[in-house]
C-alpha positions as CSV (number, residue, x, y, z in Angstrom):
1,M,39.3,-51.4,-43.9
2,P,40.8,-48.5,-45.9
3,Q,38.2,-46.2,-47.6
4,A,38.3,-45.8,-51.4
5,R,39.9,-42.6,-52.4
6,K,36.7,-41.4,-54.0
7,N,35.0,-41.6,-50.6
8,Q,37.7,-39.4,-49.0
9,I,37.8,-36.6,-51.6
10,S,34.7,-34.4,-52.1
11,L,35.4,-31.1,-53.9
12,I,31.8,-30.2,-53.3
13,D,32.5,-29.9,-49.6
14,T,36.1,-28.5,-49.6
15,P,39.2,-28.0,-51.8
16,Y,41.5,-28.5,-48.8
17,Y,43.1,-31.8,-47.8
18,H,45.8,-32.9,-45.3
19,C,47.9,-35.7,-46.8
20,V,50.4,-37.8,-44.8
21,S,52.9,-40.4,-46.3
22,R,54.9,-42.7,-44.0
23,C,57.8,-44.9,-44.8
24,V,58.0,-48.7,-44.6
25,R,61.2,-50.5,-43.6
26,R,63.3,-49.2,-40.7
27,S,65.2,-47.0,-43.2
28,F,64.7,-43.3,-42.7
29,L,63.3,-41.0,-45.3
30,C,65.5,-38.2,-43.9
31,G,67.5,-37.5,-40.7
32,E,70.1,-39.8,-39.2
33,D,69.7,-43.5,-38.6
34,E,70.8,-44.0,-35.0
35,Y,71.5,-47.7,-35.6
36,T,73.9,-47.2,-38.5
37,G,74.9,-43.6,-38.0
38,Q,74.2,-42.9,-41.7
39,S,72.7,-39.5,-42.5
40,Y,69.8,-39.2,-44.9
41,E,69.3,-35.5,-44.2
42,H,69.9,-34.6,-47.9
43,R,66.7,-36.3,-48.8
44,R,64.7,-33.5,-47.2
45,D,65.9,-31.4,-50.1
46,W,64.6,-34.0,-52.5
47,V,61.2,-34.0,-51.0
48,E,60.9,-30.3,-50.7
49,S,62.1,-29.6,-54.2
50,R,59.8,-32.2,-55.8
51,L,56.8,-31.0,-53.8
52,L,57.3,-27.4,-54.8
53,F,57.9,-28.3,-58.4
54,L,54.6,-30.3,-58.5
55,G,52.9,-27.2,-57.1
56,S,54.0,-25.3,-60.2
57,V,52.6,-28.0,-62.5
58,F,49.3,-29.1,-61.0
59,A,46.2,-27.0,-60.4
60,I,46.8,-27.7,-56.7
61,D,48.2,-25.2,-54.3
62,I,50.4,-26.0,-51.3
63,A,49.2,-24.4,-48.1
64,A,51.5,-26.1,-45.7
65,Y,54.1,-28.9,-45.5
66,A,56.7,-30.5,-43.2
67,V,59.3,-33.0,-44.2
68,M,60.0,-35.3,-41.2
69,S,62.5,-38.2,-40.6
70,N,60.1,-41.0,-41.6
71,H,57.0,-39.2,-43.0
72,T,55.8,-36.1,-44.8
73,H,52.8,-33.8,-44.2
74,V,51.3,-31.6,-46.8
75,V,48.1,-29.4,-46.9
76,L,46.8,-29.1,-50.4
77,C,44.1,-26.9,-52.0
78,V,42.6,-28.1,-55.3
79,D,41.7,-25.5,-57.9
80,K,39.5,-27.4,-60.3
81,D,38.3,-24.2,-62.0
82,L,41.9,-23.3,-62.8
83,A,42.5,-26.6,-64.5
84,G,39.3,-26.1,-66.5
85,S,40.5,-22.7,-67.7
86,W,43.7,-24.1,-69.2
87,S,43.9,-24.4,-73.0
88,D,44.7,-27.9,-74.5
89,K,48.2,-26.7,-75.2
90,E,48.7,-25.6,-71.6
91,V,47.4,-28.9,-70.2
92,L,49.8,-30.9,-72.4
93,T,52.8,-28.6,-71.8
94,R,52.3,-29.0,-68.0
95,W,52.0,-32.8,-68.3
96,H,55.2,-33.0,-70.4
97,R,57.1,-31.4,-67.6
98,L,56.4,-34.6,-65.7
99,H,56.3,-37.2,-68.6
100,K,57.4,-37.3,-72.2
101,G,53.8,-37.9,-73.3
102,T,52.8,-39.8,-76.5
103,F,53.9,-39.5,-80.0
104,L,50.7,-37.7,-80.9
105,T,50.9,-35.2,-77.9
106,Q,54.5,-34.4,-78.9
107,K,53.4,-33.9,-82.5
108,Y,50.5,-31.6,-81.4
109,L,52.8,-29.4,-79.3
110,R,55.3,-29.1,-82.2
111,G,52.4,-27.7,-84.2
112,D,52.5,-30.5,-86.8
113,A,49.3,-31.2,-88.8
114,L,47.1,-33.9,-87.4
115,S,44.5,-36.1,-89.1
116,H,40.9,-36.0,-87.8
117,C,41.4,-39.3,-85.9
118,E,44.7,-38.1,-84.5
119,Q,43.0,-34.9,-83.3
120,L,40.2,-36.9,-81.6
121,T,42.8,-39.0,-79.8
122,V,44.7,-35.9,-78.6
123,D,41.4,-34.4,-77.4
124,E,40.7,-37.5,-75.4
125,T,44.2,-37.5,-73.9
126,V,43.9,-33.8,-73.0
127,E,40.7,-34.4,-70.9
128,V,42.3,-37.4,-69.1
129,V,45.4,-35.3,-68.3
130,R,43.4,-32.3,-67.3
131,H,41.6,-34.4,-64.7
132,R,44.9,-35.7,-63.4
133,L,46.3,-32.2,-63.0
134,Y,43.7,-31.5,-60.3
135,D,43.7,-35.0,-58.8
136,I,45.3,-35.3,-55.3
137,S,46.0,-39.0,-55.8
138,W,48.0,-38.2,-58.9
139,F,49.8,-35.3,-57.1
140,M,50.8,-37.6,-54.3
141,R,51.7,-40.4,-56.8
142,E,54.1,-38.1,-58.6
143,L,55.7,-37.0,-55.3
144,N,56.0,-40.4,-53.7
145,E,57.0,-42.5,-56.6
146,H,59.8,-40.1,-57.6
147,I,61.2,-40.1,-54.0
148,A,60.9,-43.8,-53.7
149,R,62.9,-44.4,-56.9
150,E,65.6,-42.0,-55.7
151,A,65.8,-43.5,-52.2
152,N,65.9,-47.1,-53.5
153,A,68.6,-46.3,-56.0
154,E,70.7,-44.7,-53.2
155,D,70.0,-47.6,-50.8
156,G,70.8,-50.1,-53.5
157,C,67.5,-52.0,-53.0
158,T,64.1,-52.6,-54.4
159,G,60.6,-52.9,-53.0
160,R,58.2,-50.5,-51.3
161,F,59.5,-47.4,-49.7
162,W,56.2,-45.9,-48.5
163,E,53.3,-47.5,-46.6
164,G,50.6,-48.5,-49.1
165,R,48.5,-45.5,-49.7
166,F,48.9,-42.0,-48.3
167,K,46.4,-40.9,-45.7
168,S,44.1,-38.0,-46.5
169,Q,41.8,-35.8,-44.3
170,A,39.3,-33.4,-45.8
171,L,39.5,-30.0,-44.0
172,L,35.9,-28.8,-44.1
173,D,36.1,-25.2,-42.7
174,E,38.5,-22.4,-41.9
175,S,39.1,-23.6,-38.4
176,A,40.1,-27.0,-39.6
177,V,42.4,-25.5,-42.3
178,L,44.2,-23.2,-39.9
179,A,44.5,-25.8,-37.2
180,C,45.9,-28.4,-39.6
181,M,48.4,-25.9,-41.1
182,A,49.7,-25.0,-37.6
183,Y,49.8,-28.7,-36.7
184,V,51.9,-29.4,-39.8
185,D,54.2,-26.5,-39.4
186,L,54.8,-27.3,-35.7
187,N,55.8,-30.9,-36.3
188,P,59.6,-30.3,-36.0
189,I,59.1,-28.5,-32.7
190,R,56.8,-31.1,-31.3
191,S,59.3,-33.8,-32.1
192,K,62.1,-31.7,-30.6
193,M,64.0,-31.5,-33.9
194,E,63.8,-27.7,-33.8
195,S,63.2,-25.0,-31.2
196,T,61.5,-22.2,-33.2
197,P,59.4,-21.9,-36.4
198,E,62.1,-19.7,-38.1
199,T,64.7,-22.4,-37.7
200,S,62.4,-25.3,-38.8
201,K,63.9,-25.9,-42.2
202,H,61.9,-27.9,-44.8
203,T,58.6,-26.6,-43.5
204,S,56.2,-24.1,-45.1
205,V,56.4,-21.8,-42.0
206,F,60.2,-21.5,-42.4
207,Q,59.7,-20.3,-46.0
208,R,56.9,-17.9,-45.0
209,I,58.8,-16.3,-42.2
210,H,61.9,-15.7,-44.2
211,A,60.0,-14.3,-47.1
212,L,58.1,-12.1,-44.7
213,K,61.4,-10.5,-43.6
214,E,61.7,-9.2,-47.1
215,G,58.1,-8.0,-47.2
216,K,56.8,-10.7,-49.5
217,Q,55.2,-14.2,-49.6
218,P,56.7,-17.3,-51.1
219,A,55.7,-17.7,-54.7
220,S,55.7,-21.5,-54.4
221,L,53.1,-21.5,-51.5
222,M,49.4,-20.5,-51.3
223,C,49.2,-16.9,-50.3
224,F,47.5,-15.4,-47.3
225,V,45.2,-12.6,-48.5
226,G,43.8,-11.1,-45.4
227,N,40.2,-10.9,-44.2
228,Y,37.2,-11.3,-46.4
229,R,36.3,-8.3,-48.5
230,Q,34.8,-7.5,-51.9
231,N,36.8,-8.7,-54.9
232,M,38.5,-11.2,-52.7
233,P,41.7,-12.6,-54.4
234,K,42.6,-16.2,-54.4
235,G,44.3,-17.4,-51.2
236,I,43.9,-18.1,-47.5
237,A,41.6,-15.6,-45.8
238,F,43.9,-14.6,-43.0
239,S,46.9,-12.3,-42.5
240,L,50.3,-13.9,-43.0
241,I,51.6,-12.0,-39.9
242,D,48.6,-13.2,-37.9
243,Y,49.4,-16.8,-39.0
244,C,53.1,-16.5,-38.1
245,V,52.1,-15.1,-34.7
246,L,49.6,-17.9,-34.3
247,V,52.2,-20.6,-35.0
248,D,54.8,-19.0,-32.7
249,S,52.3,-18.6,-29.9
250,T,51.0,-22.1,-30.2
251,G,54.5,-23.5,-30.4
252,R,55.4,-21.7,-27.1
253,S,52.3,-23.0,-25.5
254,L,53.5,-26.6,-26.1
255,R,56.5,-26.1,-23.8
256,D,56.4,-27.9,-20.4
257,D,56.8,-24.7,-18.4
258,K,54.0,-22.9,-20.3
259,A,51.4,-25.7,-20.8
260,G,48.0,-24.5,-21.9
261,Y,49.1,-20.9,-22.4
262,I,48.8,-18.8,-25.5
263,D,50.0,-15.2,-25.7
264,H,47.3,-12.5,-25.4
265,S,48.3,-11.1,-28.8
266,Q,46.7,-14.3,-30.2
267,S,43.3,-13.7,-28.8
268,D,41.9,-11.8,-31.8
269,I,42.5,-14.6,-34.3
270,L,41.2,-17.3,-32.0
271,Q,38.0,-15.3,-31.4
272,R,37.6,-15.1,-35.2
273,L,37.9,-18.8,-35.4
274,N,35.4,-19.2,-32.5
275,I,37.8,-21.6,-30.7
276,N,39.0,-21.2,-27.2
277,T,42.6,-21.9,-26.0
278,E,41.9,-25.5,-24.8
279,Q,40.2,-26.4,-28.1
280,W,42.9,-24.9,-30.1
281,L,45.7,-26.8,-28.3
282,A,43.7,-30.0,-28.7
283,L,43.5,-29.5,-32.4
284,T,47.1,-28.4,-33.1
285,T,48.7,-31.1,-30.9
286,E,46.5,-34.1,-31.6
287,F,45.1,-33.4,-35.1
288,E,45.5,-36.9,-36.5
289,K,44.4,-38.6,-33.3
290,H,40.9,-37.2,-33.2
291,F,39.9,-37.2,-36.8
292,A,40.4,-39.6,-39.8
293,T,38.8,-39.0,-43.1
294,A,37.6,-35.4,-42.5
295,V,37.9,-32.6,-40.0
296,G,35.4,-29.8,-39.3
297,S,32.3,-28.9,-37.4
298,E,29.6,-31.5,-36.8
299,H,27.4,-29.8,-39.4
300,M,30.2,-29.9,-42.0
301,L,31.0,-33.5,-41.2
302,Q,27.4,-34.6,-41.6
303,Q,27.3,-32.9,-45.0
304,F,30.6,-34.5,-46.1
305,K,29.2,-37.9,-44.9
306,R,26.2,-37.5,-47.2
307,H,28.2,-36.5,-50.2
308,T,30.7,-39.3,-49.9
309,K,28.1,-41.9,-48.9
310,H,30.0,-42.9,-45.7
311,Q,28.0,-44.9,-43.1
312,R,29.9,-43.2,-40.3
313,I,32.7,-40.6,-39.9
314,R,35.2,-40.9,-37.1
315,G,35.6,-37.8,-35.0
316,M,31.9,-36.7,-34.9
317,G,31.9,-36.7,-31.1
318,K,35.1,-34.8,-30.9
319,A,33.8,-32.2,-33.4
320,K,30.9,-31.4,-31.1
321,I,33.4,-30.5,-28.4
322,L,36.2,-28.8,-30.4
323,F,34.0,-26.9,-32.8
324,K,31.0,-26.4,-30.6
325,H,31.0,-22.6,-31.0
326,A,31.8,-22.7,-34.7
C-alpha cells in the first residue's frame, strides 16, 4: 500500500529527495514511438524548461535531473529557511508567476489599501502559499500537471498522463545524495540513449559539463561548493570537477568490456564517501531496486523511521552492506 506523503518527507532528517514520475498509457513522454513512428522528442524541452522554471520560483533547489522517454528523475533539495526569510510580497510575487492569485492578493501587490479583514485574509493566504513554496508535493504537482495538459492537448485526448503519485526517496546522507545524482545523470547511458555524459542532453550533468567549459556553474542548478570549511556557502559539499570525473568514470565502468572497473583518478572521492568500488557500482546502477522510501546508512534509516513513524523501512539489510563503512 502506498505511504502517505507525510511519511515519506522528513525535513528533520534531510532536505534531499529523489523523485520519479512515470507515464501511463503506451504513449511516450518523449522520444520516438516505435509502433507509430511519431516523435515526441520535443517534449523533453517542455519538461526541462518547466523544471528549471519551477526551480526559480520555489525554495527548492534542483541537484540533478534526467528526462527519459517515459519517465523523469529529479533530485531536489528543500530550503525551508529560505522560504521563511521571504517577505509577504516576495511570497505572493513568486506564487503569481504560477497562478493569477486572488482578487485580494492582486490588490495587495498593486499597493492598494486593504481593510483590516482583507489584510487578515491576505496574511492567511501568504502563510499557506509560503508552505507550498517549499513543499515537494506542490513542486511535482506544478511540474506534472503542466506537462500532462500540454501532452494531452497535443495528443487530442483526456485522462491521466502520469501514474498516480510520483515516487520519492529521502536521501539521508552525502553518500546517498552523490550516488543518486550519479544514478540520475547516467540514466541515458544505461538505457543506451547516449554514449557520454557530455552528449546526454536534457540531464543536469550535460548542463554542468558545458558550463564547466566556460569556467562557471549553471545558475539554474544547485552549485557544488567544494569540501567543508568555515563559512561554508550553500551548495553540495564536493568539487564540480570531482563530480564530473565521478560520473564519467562510473559511466565507463558500466561498459561490458570494463565491468566493475573505475579509473584510479576516482579513488580519492570514493574514499571520502567511505564506499568501495563494488558498493558504488551497486548504488549507481540499481538505486531504485534496493531502496524505496529512503536511502542512507542503517543508522540514518533507523532515525528516519522513528521520525516518520514507519513500522519498517525497505532496504535496511542492503544499507548494512552498501554503507557498512559509512
